[in-house]
N, C-alpha and C positions, 0 to 999 in steps of 0.2 A: 355874473357868469354862471351858467349851469354846466356841470359835469355829470355825465351819464355813463354808466358802466354795464356791460353785458352781465357781470357777476360781481359780487362784492370784493372790492380792493382790500388788500392788506398793507398797511403803512403808506397810504397815500396822504401826503402833507402838502402845505403851501409851497415848499421848496421844490416840489416836483413840476411846478407850473412855469413855464418860460413865457415872459411878455416881451413885446416890442412897443415901445411909446408909452409905457406906463408900469404899474405894479399891481399885484394882486394882495388882498388882504381879507381877513376876516373868513376863512374858510370854515364852512358848517356842513356836517353830514346831515342831510335830511331823512334818509332811509339807508337800507344797506347799499344801494346802487346809485345814489343821488346825492350830490353835494352842490353847494353854491357858494360863490365868493364875490366880493367887490373888487372891480377894476378901476383904478385911478389913473387917469392920464398924467403923463409927466408934464411939468411947467413948461409952456410954450411949445409943446411938441405939435408939429405940423406934418401929417403923413397919414398912413394907414397903420392903425394899431393892431396888433394881433396877439393871440393868446394860444398856447399850445402846451401839451405833455409830451416830452420826449420819451423814447422806448427804454425799457428796462429801469423805471423809476420805482415801481412797486410790483407787488405779486398778488396773485389770487390764493385761496387756500391751500391749493396744490402745489404752491410755489413756482408756477409759471409766471414769467415776468410779462408786464404790459406791452403792447405794440405800441409804435408812436402815434400820437393823434394828428388828424388833419387840422392846421392851423385855423383858427377862427379869427375873421376879421372883427374888430370892435366898432360897432356903430351906434348911432343914437346916444351919444353922451356929449357934454360939454367939455371942451379942452380947457385946461386951466392957463390963465395968463400969467406970464413970467413978470 
């Protein structure tokens, strides 16, 4: 999963990311406004998985909180079998 920001976030961490149908791990900052992480489907999950970042999870340098992200459906991965 890629996360792109309009300006550098302050305090953005894995715990700010909400998932349905799996989990996020290995969050890496690529540059000031780009991060990536790995989505892992939950064992036996059958449905539409999604990833989002809720509002007010981190700030910018001026201490303005973030807006909520539009949830992204997760596609093109293999579901884990239970």
